Steps between C-alpha positions, in 0.01 A plus 500: 500500500566319179763230470639366170741214451683365198823313530704194434687312762846344491620284788870410507697254709427171661313493839738349751516489879752735647476417867251522779581866578354620172222328302563588137188627330398358161477719192124479528522625861711796393271598214196470717653720776623752244158524333331568834766758595473671164119498525536694829740745335285534187193586710680737742440293818770657716450282812498178294813600299696580823371178664703297245829615637667335798626709797856515359418507129629757262348699215673685212323757285666621177355764268270664754528829689566288814761280344723326746534208737259439790518244782267380783247767605618738221345263245147615597598868471649437154185341366284768664709760310469309174118474519492866591676579169252296286137406543503132383179406329581149364778318327605253232776246505701513179771286353637189676486421869811289583557297814829352623410261786851439639540866577140587594505764222223602264467799271255659272380831355192690610330780314309705763199707400539822699372856511820614321472243219667159466785422742712204392688314767752214485460302819765264645388310813684261730280290728575296808378138521182611680397760241629808665710753299859514594576772251340674206621729218249726328643669188264760343595507136214727385286756678727727696749589223805421715800314366521136589678189358312345207665202327448625143854528376510881528679658796366846584716767670336454845352155459747337743616633831855367476766441234859383483732477200771237478800674347663174398212386276303818448178329603266708714279340762184690607284375788214572736385254763187440696462247779402214273675556165796672335441715186819519292625619163821438313634744243763329280770662277429224245219334310563144618409335825530682835500344850495576866614257776375583849694422815785266377697300749822454294516658157192359322432225758191543705361800303139519390530598131244664274631487139305651208522594136275698272448299181308556176205307648507665840672482840659171610572497877609214723566446880839338558712395797876523543604141544882555492737796508493521122168341400128523540198306382128558463284450811254220522240766580469841337422782745506803267153641564490772239744612228538726197777586259587744224786566261323741267745775579810290478639353823277252678280591793339230719262541793380226734331431832618211730402401852730621777462150646364220281591228752674328212848356590615599152414869569633733765290673763542877494409696823388860507769715669786279398777556243590246234753449227350472152702357207436668167596379157399530132589392152566753226268341243430131568155404635615152578522437876791262442714773343783618738444856627666795331554669831403446862523666840291573807320766702357513848125530563342612822132424548270752669292416805 
């Protein structure tokens, strides 16, 4: 079978010791493990692919006929069903492969050569310190023709599995989660900045904020943390993995992907199956993140498992 590779690699975060119970992998470790795992996937080696998963690991497929969440022994059945749908004949790695050492997370995009034509997959992997997969999300964005989240700034009718509108602000939050990442979109009533604050402790305090604006030169998006009940500041480390924005049709639309658990103290861990408060706010027309919101409110978000 043929194997093709073309990629660039981004490694984020300092390598620090986090205790004897878990040896933190380096960015180079994560990329090496991911490349080997993807090579097994891209060459259809079922036993090898399944062998990467620990006994209690989880797998999420999105955009496939067998979309869903799988745990433990069901992981093997899910991969068997996937390879039954497509005869994989090789692969290419496209775009950027990004590693975040402190969370054991690495993601990249594969283009699988199959009997049904190209199948494009966004892969999000979370490894343990010994190189076993704790969880993996596989999002098929091309090949099966099924709606899945794509951070391109355009929200399709069935792109996200969940949505909630905040009546106070008029901002709509769309979301779909896997076991590694959260895919989200914000639809604003205005053309200025729009923001979401996940899991606040008291008003803004403790929330993990994503704030974005669509400008003349493109999307500007930042990762912030609620430092006080009425203030927030930019994180030392940015954990927005993918993002896209659009205001071509008037009000701003922003889509983004963030880790469910970045292991960053300035972020908040989000657990599948749990329900969280999400703060929503926007500005009518200012794209300056220091401009006070026009309106704000909140919704609740329940993650699937």
